N, C-alpha and C positions, 0 to 999 in steps of 0.2 A: 534304109528308111529309119529316120530318127523320130522318136516320139518325145515331145516336150512334156515330161511328166509334171512339171510345176504348173504349166498352163492347164493340163488335164485335171490336176487336183484342184486348181482354182475354180474351174468351171463346175466341177463336182460339188465343191463346197458352197458356191453361190446358189446353184440349183437346189441343193438340199435345204439351205436356209430359206430360200424363196418358197419352196414347196411346203415346208413346215409352217412358215408364216401364213400362207394362204389357207391352209387347212385349219390353223388355229383361229384365224379371223372368221372363217365360215362357221366353225364350231361355236364361237362366241355369238355369232348372229343367230344361230339355231337355238342356243341356250337362252338368249335374250327374248326370242319369240315365245319360248315355252314359259319363261318367267312372266311374260306379259299375259299369257292365257291364265296362268295360275293366279295372278293378282286380280285379273278381271273376274275370275270365278269367286274370289273372296270378297269382291266389292270394292277393291282398292283401285287407286290410279296406277296405270301402267305406262305412262307417257315416257318415262326415262328408259325403261326396258325396251320399248318399241323403238325409240330414237336411237339407242345404242345398237340395236340389232340392224336397223336400216343403215347406220353409219358403217358397220362391219361389212354388210353386203355391198355398199357403195365402194368401199376400199378394195374389196375383192374384184369387183367389176373394173375398177380403175387399173388394178395390177394386170388383169387379163388384157384389157385394152392396150396398155403400155407394151405388154409382151407381143401382141399382134402388131403394134406399130413398129417395134424393133425388127420384127421378121420382114415386114413389108418394105420398110425404108431401107 
């Protein structure tokens, strides 16, 4: 039984980058929502923070949907 270590390392690297990227996007979304609440409490406009947070969440959902698509097809 031969293990293709280069392919295994490649899969590990891609999965690590994808995981860190998704966690970062989700964290930015959470941070954007908290900034939106803080700006609203101070009486300011929080449209940019809310829009950025929703964009981050949409990108997370798209990445998850693409992963499910890759598994199913």
